[in-house]
N, C-alpha and C positions, 0 to 999 in steps of 0.2 A: 338679564339685563341691568344696566347702570342706571344711574338716577336721570343721567343725560341722554340715555337711549329712550327711556322711559317718557322725558319730555317731548323728545321730538321723533315718535316712532315714523312719522309721514313723511320724513322729509329723507331723502337720497342726499350722498355726499356732491351729487351735481347740483343738487337746490342749493345746498348751504355757499358750493363755491359761487354758484349766481349771485346768491345774496350779499356775499361779502364783496364781491368785485362791482354788485350795483350801489354799496355803500361807498367804494371808493370812487366810482365815477360821480357820484352826489359830492362828496367832498370836493374834488377837484373843481366841479364846475361852478359850484357855490362859491369856491375861495377864487375862481378867474374873475366870476361877476363883482366881488366886493374889492377886487384889485382895481377894478376900472372906476368904483365910485370917488366921488372926490367929498371932500368937507371933514371936518374936526372928528368927526364920530366914526371914519372910517375904519382908524387901529383898532377901535374897542368892538363894533360891529363884527370885524374879521376875527377877532380874538374869541368871540361868542360863538359865531358859525364854527370856529374852527374845532372848539372844543367840543360843541354840540356834535358834530359828524363823528369825529374820533371817539368820543364817548359813547356811543352808539355802535359802532365799529367794537369797540372793546368788550361792550356788554356781549355781542355775538359771539364774539371768540371766548369767552368766559362760560359759554355755553357749552364748547365743542370740546369733545376728546384731544388729548395731543396727537393722533395719528390723523385725525381728520385735519386740524391744522396744518401738519406736516405734508399731507395732500396739498392743500389749498396755498400753502408758499410755496411747493414744486409747480403749482400750476399757472403762478402770477410772475410778470417780468420783476426785472430787479429792482427798478424803483417802487411798485407797489409791493413788492415781497417784503423789502424794509421796512416800509410803511405799518405795514402789519405785524413786523416782527417786535417793534418797537412796543408794540400797544399789547403784547402777549404778557403776562405777570411773569415776573421776575424766576418766581418759583416753579414756573411750569418751563420753563426755557431747556433746564436737562433732558426730561423727558421728552420734549419735540426735538431737540438734537439729536435724539440717537433714533427717532423714528425716520427723520427726511434722509435723501439720497446723500451719496457723501459728493456729490459734485455742488448740490445745493446747500450741505450744511459747512463747505468751504466759504460759499459765500455769506452765510450767518457768521460763523467765527470771526471773519475777516472785520463785520461790522461792529464786533464787541471788545470792549476795552478789557484788560487782565481782571478788574474787578468783577465785572458783569461775568466772565469765565466762571472765576472759581465761587460764586455766588450761584450759578448754574448747577455746578458739579457736585458741589458739597455734600448733598443728601443722596446721591446715585450710590448704588450698591459696587461693591470691586469689580466686580464682570463688566459692569455698562460703565464705569470709569476708564477701564482697560479697551472698551471700543472705542472711545472717545480720545483717549491717550495720544494716539500717534497723529493726529491732527491737530493737535493744540501748539503754542509756543511752549520752546523748552522750559524756560522760566517758572511760567504758568505751572507745568505739570510737576516741576521740581518745588515750588511752594504747595500744589496740590497733595504732592505725597508727604512733605511736613507736617501736614494739617491732620495726617490719618494716624489713627492708633496702631500698634505694632501689628496686631492680626490683620487688620485692611490693608496694610501697606502689603506685608508679605502676600496679601491676596492678590493684589494688583501686580505685584511682581512675576509671581507665579503665572497668571493670565497673560502678561505679557510677552513671557518666555517663549510661548508657541507662537507658531504660524498662524496666521489670521482663518484658516481654515482646517486648523486643527482642533481636535476636541478639548484640549487643554485651553483652547483661547475663547469657547463656546461655554463652556460650563459656567455655571453660577455657584453660589456657597452655600445660599440659604437652602436650609432642610433642617430636617427633624430627624432627630436621632436618637433611637430606643436600645435598653438589652433585651437579651432574650429570657432571661431569668425572671423578668416581673410579671404580674399578671395584667389582664387587658384592662381590668378595673384601675390599676395605677396608672397605665398608659393614657385611658379615658379621662381620670384627673390630672394629669399632668399635660393634656392638650388643652383642656379648660382653663389652665392658670396661663397659656400663653394666649388667651384671647384671640389670636389672629393668626394663621397659618401662611406660609410662604405661598405664591401662586403657582398655578397647576399642582398641589401636591394631594396627589392620588395613592402615595404611598409610603409609610415611612421607612426607614432605612435602620435595620438592626446591625449593631457593632458590638464588638468585645471592649474589655478596657485598654485593648492598644488602639482602637480605632478600626480594626481590621472588618471588614464586611462580612457580615455572616448570614445574609438575606435580606428579605424586605417585608414588611407586613401593608398588604393594600389595604385601603380604608375599608372597604366593603368587608373585608374580613373580620377586621376588628368592629363593626358595628353588628353582625349578624351574630357573632360568636358567643358563647357563655363568659361573661367579664371576669369569671373565675379561674377560666383557662390561662396558662402561659403563652406568654408571647411565641417561645421555641415551640409549642405545639401547633401553632396555626399559622406561622409564616412560610413564606416561599423560599426555600434556601437555595434555588437556581437561577436567581434574576438573569436577567440579559443584562450585560454591564459592558462598560469602555475604557480604554486606557488614554490619557490625556494626550498621547501621542500618535492616536490615529486618525485618518481622514473623517474630517466633518462629514463631508459627502456620502461616505458610506453609513456613517452614523444614522444619518436621515432615512437613507434606503430601511434600517432594521428599524426605525421607527414607524415608518410605513409599513413595514413586513409584519411587524408584531403587535401592530395598534398600540404602541407605547405614548403615555401622556408625559412620563418621566422618567429617568434612570440613572444610577450610579455611577459615579467614575472612580475608577481605584486607580492606584498606582501598582507598581511591578510587584510589591509585598501585598496587594490585596485590601491597601489601607484606604478606605472611604476619604476622597479629597475633593468631591464635589459632584454635580448633578447636571444632565442635559434635561431640556423641558421641552416640551411641544414647539412653542412659541418660536423658540432659535432654530429648531428645524423646520418649520415652517418659513421664516426667512431665509436660512440659509438656501431650502430648493429655490425660493422665489429669485434671489439673487445668482443662482448656478443657473436657470433657465433664461434670466435677460441677459446674462453673460453669454451665453451659448448663443443666443438671437445676435447680438452684438457681434461675436466673433464671426459668424456667417457672413454677416455683410461686411466686415474687415474693419471694424471700425475697434480703436485700442481700448477704450474705455467706457464709460459711462457717461452720458454729454447731459449736461443742464442744457434745457431744450430753450432756454433763455440766456445761453452764456454768449461770450463775447463772440463775435466773427472770427477773431484770430485765432483763438480757442479751438473752437470748432473746425476751422481750417486745420489746426495742427493734428485733431484728432481722427480726421478723415484723409489727408493727403496722400499718405503710402498706399493703401489699395487702390487709390484712384490713379495715382500713378502705374502700381501694375497694370491694372487694367486697362490703362491707355498702352501700353506697351504689349499686351494680349490682342488690344484690337489693332493696333500696327498689323502685327503678324498675321490677323486673319485678313486685313487687306492685301498683303501684299500674296495669300495663299489667292486670292481673289484674282491679282494680279497677273499672276501665272499664267493664267486661263483667260485673259483678255479678248483671246482671238478668238477662243470657243465661244463666249459668251455675244461678241458681233457677229457671228455665224448664227447664233441660235438665240433670239432674245428671251425665248421661253425661260432658258436656264437663269437669269437674271430675278425672275420673278418668283421661282419655284425653290431655288436654294436657300432662301430665309427660311421656309417651312422646316426642311432639313436639319437645320442649324436649330431652330428655336423647339421644336419637339423633341430633340437632342437634349437640349440642357435643361427639358421641363423634367424629364426621365433622369437626368443626372441628378439633379436637384431632390428628386424623390428619393433616391438609392440612397443619396449621402443623409437626408435626413435620418432615414433607418437605420444606416451604420452609425450616424454618432450617437442617436439615442441607445440603441445595442451596446454601443460600448461605453457610455454612460452609465448604463442599470448591470455592466460588467458580463453581458451574456455571450461577448466575443472571445474567443482565444485562439492559440496557437491550432488546437485542435478541429476548429470547426470552421477555420478561414475559408480552405477550399471550398468545402458544403458550400459556405455563403456564397462565396463568387459563384460556382455553378448554378446555383439557383437563381441570384439577379441575372445572370446572364441567359438563363431558360425563360425566365419571364421576359427579358428586353427581347428576347429571340422572336415568342409568341407575337407581342406590342409589335415590333416590327414588321413580321408578316402581315399582322391581321390592320395595322393603322398606315402600315406602308401600301399593301394592297387596295386602300380605298383611296388615298390620294394619288395612286397610280391610276386608279379608274379615271378619278377626276381631272387627270393630268390628259390623259386618252380622250376624254371627253370635250376636254379644253382645245386642245391641240390638234387631236386628230393622229396622233404618234402611239402606236402601240408600244415600241422601243422607248420612248420618252417615258410611257407609263411603266415598264420593266424597269429600268434605269431607276425612278424615282423610288420603287418599290425597295430594290436592291440598296439605294442609297441610306433609307431610311433605316431598314434594318441594320446595316452595319455601324451605321450613327449611331443607335441607342445601345449596339452590343459595347460600343466604344464608350458611351454614357456610364453602361453598369459596370464596366473595368475600372474605369476613372473613380465613379463613385464609392466603390471598395477601398481602392489602393490607395486615394488622395489623403483622407482621413486615417488609415490605418498607417502611412508614411510618417505622418504627421505626430501619430502617437508615438512610434517610435523614436523620431526625433525629438520626443521629450516636448512636444509643443502641443497645444490645443488642438484635438481633431476639427474643430469646427472653425477653428480660425483662417478666414478667407476662403473655405471650402467653396463656397457658392460661387463668389469670383472665379476660382482656379477652373471648376467644373465648366461653367459657361465657357471661359477662353477656350477649353480644349474642346468642347462639343461645338462652340463655333468655327474653330480653324478645323478640325477635323470633319465636322459636315461641309464645309465648304470644299474642301479637299476630296471628299470622297465623291461628293455628287458631281463634281466639274469633272474630275477625274474620270469617272466611268462614262461620263457623257462624251468628253473627248474621245474614248475608246470607242465606244459603240455608236453613237451618233453622227460622228464627223469623220 
């Protein structure tokens, strides 16, 4: 537990956010009252009150972890966000910029001048600089690169040469390396001279004189073995390692599968070039999950909840337009059966049930398929079996719940034929939902798109149109 956490163990993050909002509100209230006062001392009073309230808010911010400040900034409207941002100490700016979302980071950087950006970035590690560089002004990035030593500059360029979701862009360069022909006692003395270890150091990396990875020495083995033993005797010579061009999400799954805290990254010749750590993997998994949720709703990118109206409109309009087209198609399907609905008004009351249940079932199927694809559990060899399974589930659900709603329809309208049509329509629409729930994400993946992109919008459109057509079509044939 950090010192800050030890001071405030009883406070939740929401408590801290509420306190900051209360201080901001109090500052605005007092400032408004002093503005309405008249007299020669008004400016002095206003200045004193202004400084007093902001000083209290700054003290509160100084006690918070950078991640907590990042959360608070994301939860504040733009004006309040910038007020709080100006009160954060300059030496903490870089850490906070790394914690906030991309959308919020953009608003914070826009409020900083070049000198402030350089000051915020000067103490960051190479991998952290690579994270920020794409969002900084070009002239600032150039000046920042010039201020680095040759090793740091090369590390930043190396990280920037990879796509943002590749291992090479996620690895860091802070690690401890040792030789296999030294004793554990020598390693312990070496670590004591370092005085501080890089974060998430659960193992030391064993390399030869050319930097080629030979194995890893877990800290627990270092501590419990005889100090006279050599590293080569107790090290693990088959560690899980990654290449810089591998997919970061695959690496994250490996971290989860093997319970890793850190892992080496090696080039094609086996030379150690960096390491992955659990904090980066957790961040990646969270970002991937958030991106998947946004994609399923048809949102193109992460959105600042306090972004401008126009920016939010640009992020949302595309799939709303598609949804409008599909809704119009569904309305035209209903229009084809206007005569049937006029003759039997019960159809208008019952048809939304068929469409709605079909949409819910389709979304369940899509969620399962997208998750399975993310975990690499879907392949060409098991697609047919997976489809048969989903169709079987939908068939049973259709007969079961279709029978229930069919019985309800019979009870309400006294028509057994209407109940049968309701049961048949429910079953057929659930089968359609299962088929589309499997095919839509797989088709998107085959086209090179995100399988979750707009999937819920598509399945709702299919089950609405299909449900209306099936139910009204069967009713027209068997009831009228």
